[in-house]
N, C-alpha and C positions, 0 to 999 in steps of 0.2 A: 511406642511407635509404631505408624499403620504399615500394614504391609503393601508391597508394590504391586504392582499386577508382573505376571512371568510371561512367557511368551503363548501365544493364542492356538495353542495345539489342542485338539477336538476334546483330548482327555484331560486336560487342564481346565477346558471349559466347561465342561459338563462337571466335572467337581467341582469348581466355582457356585456354578448352580446349585450344585446338592447341597452347598453350604448356608443358601438361604431359606429360611423357612415361608417364605412369600413373595413375590413380588411387589415393589414398588407401588403405594396405593396409586389408583386409577385416577387423577385429579382433572378439573375441568381445566382446558387448557388456559394459560393466559394471553393477552396479546403482546406480539413481541416488541421490540425496538425500547426499552425499559432502561437501555445503555444512556438514552437521549433524553435530556430538560425536556417535560411535556411543551411548555410554554417558551422554546428555543427560539430565539430570533435574532437576525443578526441586520446593522443597520448599513446602509452603504452609503458612500457620497455621491454626487452625481458624477456620470464620466460625458465625457464628450468625445470619446475616441469612436474607432469601430466595433467593441464590444459594450455590449449592454446587457442588463439581468432582467431587459420588462421584456415584455409578449409581445408578438408580431404577428400578424395577421394573414394567411395562408387561404388559397385559394380552395382547396379542397383536402383532404385526408389523404390522398395520394402526392400531391407535392409537399405538405408536411413531411412526411416521411422521407422525402428526398432531403430535407435540410436536418435531417439528425441525426449524430452520430450512430446510434444504434444499426444503421441500414449501411455501412462501412464496412467493407470488405479488406484484406489485407491487399489485392490489387488496385484496388481503391487511393489506400493511402500512399501506394505507390507512386500514383501520379504525382503524389503532391511531395516527391521523393522522400519517403521517411522507413526506411529497409532496418529490419533488424537483424540484427549480426547471424551468422551461421555455428556459434557455439554459445556455450553460456560463460562468463565473469565470474570473479572473484568478486570479493567485498572490498577490495584492495583497488581496483577500478573506482568504486566511488568516492572513497578519499585521496584518489590522487587528483580530482578533478579541485580541492581544496588546497590540499600541497602544491598545485601550479601555481594556486593563486597568494603564494607567501602562507598559507593555511588559517587565512583570514576571510572571510565574505565582508560583502557589504553591510549584510544585516547581523554580522555578530559571529558566525558559525565559527568556530575554531577547531583544527584540526594541527596534530594531535591537541588533546585535552593536558594539561599539568599542573602542579600545585595542589590547592584542595578539592578543584574538580577531578581530575584524574585520581585523587584519593575514596572521593565521592563514589566515583563510577564503579573503582574496586570493589570497595562496602557493597553497595546495591547488587555487585553482582555474584559476590559470596552471601549475601542473606538470601537472594531468589534462589540462588542453589541450591542452598542449605533446607530452605524449606520446603522445595520442590522435592529434593533428593530424600527429606524425610517423609513430608506426608503427602507427596503428590501423588497422583493417579496417572500409572505410564505403561505402555506398550515398547515393544524392542523394534517394532519395524512395521511400515505402510500396511502391510499386510494384515495385520494384528488388528488395524484399527478398523478397516475398510471390510473383512471380511468376518475374522476371528472375534471380533470382539464381545463378550460378555455385557453386554448392556446393565442386567443388573447390579452385577456387583460393581459394575462403574458408577451405576447411580449410588449405592449404599457408602461407596468409597468416598467417593466426591462428598456427601454429606456429614461422613465422620471427619472428614479434613474440614470443611467448613467449620465446622464444630471447634476443632480443636483450634483450629487458627484463630476464632473467634475468642475463644476462653484467654489464650493466652497471649492476645492484642494486648488488655491492660497490663500485664503485667512486664511484657518486652519493653512498651514504650510509656514511659512517664517522664512528660506528659505525653498524652497521645497526639504530636504535631509533627512535623516536618515531614523532610522528601521522605528515610525511608519509612513512617507510616504510611505514610500515600502509597507507597508501591508494595507495602504489606497488606493494606486494606482492598486495593486493586486484586491482588493475589488471592484476598477471600472472594472477592464477586468473579471474578474467575472463575473460581469451582463453583459458584453458583449456577453461572451461566453454562458449563459443564455438564450440569448435575439435570438441567434442564434439557440440555440436548443430548443426554442418554434416557431422559424420558420422552422426548419425540420418539427416537430409536425402538425405544419397548411399545411402544403406540402405535405405530409401524408394522413393526414385527408381529402385532397383536391383529393389527388388522388385515386381512387376508383379499381386500380390495382398494387398497390403503397404495399409497406411492411408494414406491421402491427406496427414495429418499429423502431428507427434509427437506423441506422449502429453503432458499437460499435466504430468508430471512434470519434461521436459524443461525447460522455463518456469517452474517455482518453482525449479529448481534455478540458473537463469540469470540470474532476478532477484534471487534471494538474493545472486549473488555480485557482480551490479553494486550493489547496497543497499550491500554490504559497501565497496567502494570510497570511501564517505563516511561511513567511522565507523559504521554502524550496522548492530544487528544483527536479524537472523530469529530466530524460532523456529515449530518448526511448530506449526501451531492446535491438535493433537490435546493437546499437552501442559498445555493448559488449557482444558476445555470450560467456555465458559459458559453460566448456565442463568437464568432468571427466570418466575414464577409470572405468565400472562395469562390471566384468566380464571378462574381456580381449577387450570390447568394449567400443568406444568412444561413449559417450553418451552428445549430446550437447542439449541446451536450448536459447531460443531467447526470453525473457518475454515481455508483453505488455510494462511494464514501467516499472523504477527506481527509488526512491529517493537515491539523491545520495548526497555526501559533496561536498560541492562549492570549497575546496581546490582541493580536486583531485576526480574528478567527478568519476573513474574510482572503485572506493568502494561505496559499495550497502549499504544504512540504508532500505532500503524498496524495496522487489521485488513484483511488483505488476499485478494480473492476473486480466484481464477485460474479460467479454463474457455479450452475450447477454440471456437475459431469456423474454419469455412472461410477459407481464403485471400483468397479472392474475396469472403467475406461482410465483411470488415473495412470498420468506420464510416470512411465518408469524404464524410457530408455536412458541408457550410460554409454557413453559420455550424452549428456539435454541436449537435447535440440528441439527448440520452441517451434520451429517451421513444421516437426514431424508431429508432434506432440500435442499442438492446441487446432481450432477450427480455425480456419482463415476469417470468418466473422468477427470471434474473439479478438483475435491479433490484428483486424482494419479497425475496429470499435477503440480497441485500446489504445492503439497508434493515434487517433483521431482526440480521444481525452487527454493526452499527453499536449498534441498540439493546442488546441482548445486553451488547455491551461497554461499555458507559454506565458500570458498577459499575468496571472494571479502567481506564479512561481518564486517563491523566497528564493531560490536559485537561480533568478532570470540573471542574475550579471556574472556566473559562470555559466549562460548560454546553455543550461540544462532545466529539464523538468522530470522528476522523479516519480514513478507509478508503483503499483503492487497488482498483480496480476491473483487473486484469491480463490482455489480450488479447493472449497469443502477446509479443510484445517493444514495445507499447504500454500505459503506463499513463494512469489516468484517476483523478485526486487528490479523494476526496469528504470532503464534513464534516457530519454531522447536527451540528444545533442542536437542543439539547434542556435543557427546564429539571427541577427536581427535581419542581415540582407535577404538569407533564406526564407525568412517569413515575410518580410515584404512581397515575397514572389509572389509564394503562396497566395496573398490578400489583394494582390493589385489583379483586376482583372485582365486587361491588357496583356501584361507579363505571363499569368496565369496561363493563357492560352497558347501560348506561343511555345511554352515548356509541358505542356500536359503530355505525359508518356516517355517523357527523358529517361534514361537509366541513371544510378547512384552516379557513376562517373561524368556521365552530364551535367548533370546538377552541379558537381563536384568543379568541376569548370567554370560554371555559369557564377558561383559565389562565392571562390576562393578569395576572392579580390573585397571581401568581408569589410567590417567595419573600420581597418587602418586609414581608409580614404575620408571617413568619418567621424573622427576621433572629436573633432571640434563640435558637433554636435552633440554626444553623448559624454562632454566632460572627462573630468579625471577619474569619477569613480568606476572601479572596476576595469581603466583601459589596462592596466599589466594582462587580467584574462583575455582581453579582446587582441589585445596585441598577440596575446599565445597561441587562441585560438586561429586569429588570421592568417597563419603559417600554415592550419590546419594540418597538412600531408606533406613530408615528401618524398620521392618515391621509394624509400628505402627506408621510412619510419613508419613505425605505429601508431600514428595519432591518428584520431576517429574525423571523419569526414562529418560534415553538419547531416543531419537529417538520421545519422546510423541510432538506433535503436540499442544498446546492449542489456544483458539479462544474466539475473542468477541461475542456478536449478533453483525446483522447489525445497523450498524446506518446511516439513510440518514439525508445528510448536508444540505437538502433544508428545514430539518425540525425544526423549531426552538428548542425545546426542546433536540432531539437527538442531532443537531449539538453541543449546549453546552455542554453536556457531554464528546464530544471527545476536546474541541475548547481547552484545558489548555493543557493537553498530545501533541498535536500537537505544539504547542506556546515553550513547554518544548524542545523537539524533534528541531524547530527553533532556539531557542535562542543558544543550545547546538551547531547546526552546524556554528553559527555566529564565535564561539570562537576556532573551531577544525582546527587546519594547522596540515595535518599529509605527509608524503611523499609513495607516490606509491610503490619505491625500500625498504624502510624499510618495509613496509606492506607484500610485496611479498616474504621478505628472513626472516620472522621470523621463 
């Protein structure tokens, strides 16, 4: 059994360093991005809508910047009627979206899982928790990872964990196939990525002129490897540029990462924003308030990314777009609730000019008579969800308005307690994705 890391006090840190005969070898840095296939490509069907993946011409760099989501702020997203809630939500709010539609979406996501799939989820949870508890490298608090981490010790422990799990693979799974094996192998790859992350920190601690934090590519790779444990697939955002006409201008977005569906990679499960923060600036407010914890630019950019991924979202029939804000190794899960009518108001120039600058309540009054009057245009699919959303909110209920972005508190996946809180949700997503088989053509022509 490999030793787990204890609370990162100064005494334990120095003791850990003393146990090592030498620091890990200084290796030549390898190029990042190994978690993605080198020749990865996606074939897209032609689109005749306002969205396009083709390049567009701009007159100058200045005008090009205005057409990028990267220039958005929270105030800019609010002119489109997109507002973050004032307090964090729990994962039950995500599940409630599915329960409100009878527990099954158009593309096959079901909640809750039952029968063999529920048993599979429970067994995957048990396997992963047992392996991490027995062989994993952990600390108890965010402060341990941010300030007092003994990176040579982390490097050594990760190397031992990879060796042990690799040796046990052939003994544990005979033959080495199936869902449990995939998750097991992904866990090995995650600890390899964590070993590289520790090596980066060692290099930077030895370089007096170096940056005080690792580049965002390090966290992108580590994040990708973590999600693969849960049978989820990530792709680089540049493989699919989102575009939308807003007030007569083509606005584009290239997110850092997307969680996608393997049967149809062009669809979006989650759009992921990764940004660097100083270790001392990691949000620690309790209860968590995203407005005070994160920069207005990050909030505006992520809101814009959610908006532009609306037409790609697997959960479009729920009138929802899911996202994740990744701060180093902490994850904030987000969801934009958006009706079709609201989306049309944003995209139509004549309407957008008239409503620009309206507050949340003004937007609600404008779009509250949403798709119920247009059921004939949308057909029967997802109608029950749309009926439920068109009521949106009576004065005394807690239902969310269109344009609301709700979110969770940050969860650090390197900390046992916080990781356990998100594992069931992620395995639930992964098992659902295993079952889904959708057509890109049919999706774009809904």
